[in-house]
C-alpha positions as CSV (number, residue, x, y, z in Angstrom):
1,X,16.3,-35.4,-11.2
2,X,13.2,-34.1,-12.7
3,X,13.0,-31.2,-14.5
4,X,12.1,-27.6,-13.1
5,X,9.4,-25.9,-14.7
6,X,8.9,-21.8,-14.2
7,X,5.8,-22.7,-12.6
8,X,7.6,-25.2,-9.8
9,X,10.6,-22.3,-9.6
10,X,7.7,-19.8,-8.5
11,X,6.0,-21.6,-6.3
12,X,2.9,-21.7,-8.4
13,X,0.2,-24.3,-7.5
14,X,-3.7,-25.9,-8.5
15,X,-5.8,-23.4,-7.5
16,X,-3.8,-20.2,-7.9
17,X,-4.7,-17.4,-9.7
18,X,-2.0,-16.2,-12.1
19,X,-2.1,-12.8,-14.9
20,X,0.8,-12.7,-17.6
21,X,1.0,-9.2,-19.0
22,X,3.6,-7.7,-20.7
23,X,2.9,-3.7,-21.8
24,X,0.2,-1.8,-20.7
25,X,-2.8,-2.8,-17.6
26,X,-3.8,-5.5,-15.6
27,X,-6.9,-6.9,-15.3
28,X,-8.6,-6.4,-12.2
29,X,-6.5,-8.8,-9.2
30,X,-6.4,-10.2,-7.0
31,X,-4.1,-12.2,-7.9
32,X,-1.7,-15.1,-6.4
33,X,1.1,-14.3,-8.5
34,X,2.0,-11.7,-11.5
35,X,4.6,-12.4,-14.3
36,X,6.1,-9.7,-16.5
37,X,7.7,-11.7,-18.5
38,X,8.4,-8.7,-21.4
39,X,11.6,-6.4,-20.2
40,X,10.8,-3.1,-18.4
41,X,12.7,-0.2,-16.9
42,X,10.8,-0.7,-13.9
43,X,7.8,-1.7,-11.7
44,X,4.1,0.1,-11.7
45,X,2.9,0.0,-8.5
46,X,-0.9,-0.6,-10.0
47,X,0.4,-3.9,-11.2
48,X,1.2,-4.6,-6.9
49,X,-1.7,-3.6,-5.6
50,X,-3.7,-5.8,-7.9
51,X,-2.0,-8.7,-6.3
52,X,-2.9,-10.3,-2.6
53,X,-1.1,-10.1,0.2
54,X,2.0,-11.8,0.4
55,X,1.2,-12.5,-3.1
56,X,4.2,-12.1,-6.1
57,X,5.4,-11.1,-8.6
58,X,8.2,-11.6,-10.7
59,X,9.9,-9.6,-12.8
60,X,12.2,-9.6,-16.1
61,X,13.9,-6.4,-15.6
62,X,16.0,-4.3,-18.5
63,X,19.4,-2.9,-17.4
64,X,21.4,-0.7,-20.1
65,X,18.3,-1.7,-23.7
66,X,18.9,-5.9,-22.4
67,X,17.2,-8.4,-19.9
68,X,19.3,-7.7,-17.1
69,X,18.1,-9.6,-14.2
70,X,14.9,-11.2,-13.0
71,X,13.1,-9.9,-9.6
72,X,11.3,-11.5,-7.9
73,X,9.3,-9.4,-5.3
74,X,6.5,-9.5,-2.0
75,X,3.6,-7.7,-1.7
76,X,3.3,-6.0,1.5
77,X,0.5,-3.7,2.6
78,X,1.9,-0.1,1.1
79,X,5.7,-1.8,-0.2
80,X,7.7,-4.0,-2.3
81,X,10.4,-6.8,-0.9
82,X,12.8,-9.2,-3.0
83,X,15.8,-10.3,-4.1
84,X,17.3,-10.1,-7.7
85,X,17.8,-13.7,-8.8
86,X,20.6,-15.8,-10.7
């Protein structure tokens, strides 16, 4: 059995352009993956705009003031779709 890394879980491969942001504006994209590592209360569309089509946005959502759940979203032309992870 091998140890899983965050990169493995998020499907980050060599050559992918990845941005990790805690707050503030994102650096110009496009990116394959964006990781929001600080808990946030909502998803900002400007993060999604930095993704390539089909790119992945990984967000730690704050619920009731604490880290509440990890959400993985995928970029479609005009929306994001995804799931809440355990």
